C-alpha positions, 0 to 999 in steps of 0.5 A, a space after each residue: 172293656 177290650 177283648 185280648 187274645 193270648 196265643 199259645 206259648 205266650 203269657 200276658 201281664 196286665 197293668 193298670 195305671 202302671 201298676 201290675 194287677 194280674 197275669 193272663 195265659 193262653 185264651 181270650 180275656 176281657 180287660 178294662 179300658 184303663 188296663 194294658 197288657 204286655 205279652 211275653 214269649 214262654 220260650 224266652 227268659 223273662 225280663 221283668 218290667 217292674 221290680 221282680 219282688 213286686 211281681 212275685 207277690 202274685 202267687 199265680 205269676 210266681 208259679 209260672 216263673 223260675 228265679 235263679 240267683 247266681 252269687 259272685 263266686 258262682 256260675 250256673 249252666 243252663 240246659 234247655 230240653 237236655 241240651 246245654 244252652 248258656 252260662 249265667 254269671 253273678 246276677 238274678 235271672 228269671 225263666 218261664 217254666 211251663 213250656 221249655 224243660 229247663 235244667 240249672 247246674 250251679 258251679 262253685 268257682 271258689 273251688 279248684 276241682 270240678 266236682 259238679 255233674 258237668 259233661 266233659 264234652 261241653 268243657 270246650 264250649 266257648 261259653 264255658 271254656 273261659 271259666 276252666 283251666 286246662 292242663 295236658 300231661 303226655 303219656 310219657 310224662 308225670 307232673 306235680 300240681 302246685 296250688 298257691 305255691 304248695 304241693 297239692 298232688 301228683 298227676 299221671 298222664 291225661 287231661 286235667 280241668 280246674 275252675 279258673 279263679 284267684 287261686 294260683 295253679 302251676 303244673 311242673 312236668 317231668 319226662 319219664 322216658 330214658 334221657 341222654 345228657 351230653 357233656 361235650 368238648 370238656 378240656 381236661 388235664 391228665 395226670 401227666 399234664 396232657 390236655 385232652 378234650 372229651 365227649 362224655 354222655 350219660 343215660 338217666 331216668 327220673 325216678 322220683 318226680 316230687 324230689 326232682 321237681 319240688 326239692 331241686 331246681 333244674 335237676 338236669 343242670 345239677 346232674 350235668 355239674 355232678 357228672 362234669 366234676 366226677 369226670 374231671 376227678 377221674 381223668 386227672 388220676 390217669 396218665 394219657 396212655 392209661 386214659 386211652 386204654 381204660 376209657 370203659 373203666 373210667 366211665 364205669 367209675 364215674 357211673 358208680 361215683 355219681 349214683 348216690 348224688 343223682 338219687 338225691 336229685 330224684 334221678 337214676 343214672 343208668 349208663 355212662 360212657 366216653 364217646 371221644 378222646 380228642 387230642 389238640 394239634 401239637 399233642 396229636 403230632 407227638 402221639 403220631 411220632 410216638 406211634 410211628 417210632 413204635 411201629 418202626 421198632 416193631 418192624 425192626 424186631 420182625 426184620 431181625 427175627 427173619 434174618 436170624 431165622 434165615 441165617 440159622 437155616 443157611 447154617 444148618 444147610 451148610 452143615 448138612 452139605 459139609 457132611 454129604 458130598 452128594 447133597 453139596 453137588 445137588 445144591 451146586 446144580 440148583 444154583 447152576 439151574 437158577 443162573 442158567 434160567 437167566 442166560 441166553 447163550 454161553 460161549 466156552 473156549 476149548 476143545 472136545 465134546 464136553 464143551 459142545 455138550 455144555 453149549 447145547 445144554 445151556 443155550 436156549 437160542 440153539 
């Protein structure tokens, strides 16, 4: 007989002529010469050297082992002493249960929702992340979840995890913030057949995400077409002059007109406006000529008005001077004074003191 020592944390399986006979634990044991002992660490998973079903017939060995059966549509999360260790896929696994405190969590991958008691902190572990689908919905977004091409539910902002399986999951998102749609460079005809290029904008928000994403395809493109057609219709009903004068009125009319159609897209149009009305080169030249002519006409009216007022003032003055000799003399002296300001020297032909006095009065270079 031979004496065999099994150290702590180890276990031995005794075989005789290749057949399993018994299990021996820590301590000293005697075995026959034709028996062999295979030692195993209790800290490692047990890999059976023979068919496991045969070994488990030994009740003593069966009590030392925990057998985990993982089906094709399952995974099992293994925890050692409370810490996540690994993920088991389909198959049979055997662990010693006398040294390490194992915990096994079985997850059904045929489901979509992760309902098992699994901490979200380990979702990103490489061992587990390959079995999980992750979807992000931003704080300013809302989303709908489509499973196998059927609407499942609405998702608020946050991070969502689902099991990765053969079911198709799609997430369609919508931005819930106020958005702006630009309709730039639209060449349109006015009522009087003038060609203009208009830059138009609309501000809107998604009001019903299910209607916008499930019942309509490319709701933003559809809204663009609706606004474009409404703008075309209203611009065509105004002459060029009316268009330039009533831009705000047209924008409000477009807003009122498209609200009902936009609601069918799940969208609420908040505001519309005409940013620019651009005239082509030849039309711009014509408008400039019209503007110049208009301003000239206004200037002529002002000039005529001033001339009329001046003439009327002169007439009133003449009537006053006609009735008042002294006033006439004062006016006469006023004109003499104005003339004298521009005369450097006056030469008067004649004799007498009056002539000398006039010369002294009007001469500045005495």
